[in-house]
C-alpha positions, 0 to 999 in steps of 0.5 A: 495463432493469437486468435487460436490461443484466445479461443482456447482460453474462452473455451476453457472458461465456458467449459469450466462454467458448464462443469460447475453448473453440473456440480463438478468442482476441480482445482483451478490451475490459475485461481483468481484472487482479489486484493483490496488495500487501503491507501491514502484516502481510498483504496486500490483493488486488483483482481487477477488470475494466478498461474504457476510455473509447474516446471516451465520456463516462464519469461521468453517462453510461456510469456513471450518477450515483446508481446502484450500480456494480460498480466496473469492468466484467463481474463486481463487483470483488473485494477480499480483506484479510488482516487486520482493517483500518479502511477509510474509518473503518469497521472491516472484518474480514479476509476476502473482499468485493465492492466497490461504489460509488454515484458522485455529482457531489459525493459517492461512496458506497463499499460493501464487501459480504460477498455475494461470489457476486453478479455485478453491482450489480443487486439486491445484498443490502444486509443483507450490507454490511460497510462503507458510507461516503462520500468526496468525488471529486477532479478530475484534469486529465489524463484516465485512459483505462482504469479503474485501481485502485491501492494507494498511499502505503504506510506501516507502518500506513496506505495508500490505495486509489485509483480513477481514471477519466476526470478523477475520482479517489476516495481510500479511506483504509486504516489497520492497527491493528497496533502491538501485533501488531508489538511482540509479533512483535518480542518473540517473534523477539528471544527466539528464537535463534539467528537473532535479527532485531536489524537488522529490529527496529532498522530498524522502531523507527527508521523509526517514530520510537519506542523509539530507545534500544532501536533503538540497542541492537538495531543494536549487536547486529546489528553484532555479528552482521554486523560488515562489513555496511555497511548496518547501520553506516549504520542505526547512523549514522542512529539515533545522529544522531537521538539526538544522539550526534555522535561515535558517529554520525560513527564509524558513518557513516565505517565504513559508507563504508569497508565499502561501497567494494567493493560495487555500492552504494559511491557511494550509501552514500558520498553518504548517509553524507556527508550525515550526516557534514556534518550532525553536523560542523555540529552539532559546530561549533555546540555547540563553537564555536572560541575 
């Protein structure tokens, strides 16, 4: 039965190719898409075909439980990662893979295979598994009509790969062990004049809440490079606020407002800087109450 289904899929692919050559173009029931998402120091690319519900019950019917699935329609879903990552708690080296899943009522098995030449999930070679782990499916209230893979919750060192269809969501955690590489990149760039990226380095250290004193040093150097850049003054205000430097933070926030007045972002920066000013003035009154 599995071989019959796979043969039917292959026949449909061949027939579609022949029709396309003859100039006949028709809507595809499961159109193919590719998503490319910058993440960490590289990117994640996922190519897959997107079947729709079309009034059918999906899991346990169209997609059988406890049977390997190619995680989409037509050819097995492809995933390319640009650097070594931790996916589902398993270390996976940079490279090209196929994404297979084994859906279950209470647990899904996720499989990344280096057998990239495989079309479907029938008889794929398990010795090529690069990662295999289980996740618990989540139920969502509103049905997702078309099978969707998305990369969400993107941070400097983590993101999620989410699979959603019908009333089921699968969340696959992804972690990048990139701290040493980022530090090395920053150190190399900082010591490579003339275009030293002080602002980017300061922003990274601020956003990751590390080396805040170094962030303050770099933001001052960035201001020396571009003294009229209101967004750099705003970053300085945030860093000084985090360090508890009240007067420095107030001065930076006011300078940012002043410099942004002729820009298209004047209202945004006035609003954001005013919040810093209000907070620091409150701290100032708390530290030095009126006699």
